[in-house]
C-alpha angles and dihedrals in degrees: 000000000000110000091208088072093070094093114089125171121243125201100206087240130128090236094070110122136174115269125214089248091053092047091052092046090052094049092049101042102024095235142061128202119205116187124221094002102139124060112251093220090061090049090051089055090048091048092054092045091054090052091047089051092048090051093046095243095133136039108274100157094126094051130080113236113197125198127213105244093206092054092044088065086059093053096244120165139198118357088354088065109028113080102174141027114189135193105025096156092122098045108105095220103040093042088066086074096048089049096042108140098222091052092047092051091057093043092052090049092053096045096038088225136119097193103073133174126193103219101172135030136170148157115227120202130184108200118210117290096006111172095200129094138189108240126209107314141170124200093215087080092072101022111112093186127102147224083052090212087061091075134066135181123221126201126185127185112234090191137004116303130188140153093285096057096037108268123191118274130193136196101227113226093012091119087075095065116107096233132044127181140184091253101029115214126197097040097088094102099037124101114276120195114218109214107211103195136194121212109290097020109132134203124203114198140181116247091240094051113119109232143148145148141238132239121288102244095175134093089244136072130261110206130177135171123215141184134183123213137196139188103262089226093061124112136230128248132190111262094195136270096278094060093040092051091047091054091050090049092051092046093049091047089054094048098257127131117268105252135154121278090249094054089046090053091050093045095053095038128095133193109245099178138010131354134332116268142174089309088069097047111105087210094050118135120285 
């Protein structure tokens, strides 16, 4: 399949739906890029909300704020230090992105489901001159939800991103490989597609797709907003003691009770369309 066919035009309207050609492209390559899908006004609101959270101007007690260790040594503060805010499903401003109708239309088309839960959400920021990258990575490593085809990740550029400021890259077709790991080995010499994005451009990707990004070597920011969705009738699996223990460590460090990964996912998730399912059951499989 011709990789040049990955770019589809969006109209920023709620009547955007997945076409058969887009569905086949996603199945074959593991990702789909739709240009100009999300309203820039909404992204401006999300950008300002991110800044307010970084500067402690709004209540963010139920979110995880992560600091860039490299920048902390340089005594940076606010948005010049914080590189990620996770789990914003219950923030009134940022949740407008996770519940954005055009995104949900495409998500439902990919999943083949009408009962959909957003189980992870985050704003990713690369402050200026950040000498840290995100190496080859696959979300399946930390995804406790199955069937794996019942989940999809969504990534939207909040401002222009390119190779200089550390844009997202993907390894097309890598979702078909039998094994995926946190630091994926064996893909170093394979073709990686750098996704230069304009504000509002949105990427949908399979949880097994190998992807990553490079450092931001410019004097400006590179910000993106992301959400992960699942069919509400999915079930949970054990992702292993290492991940489970790391989740408990992070929760404890941020003042949250030590709970299982499954309960944590349920706690931070939110139904975005349809009815509750097995995902919401406290006695669901794990």
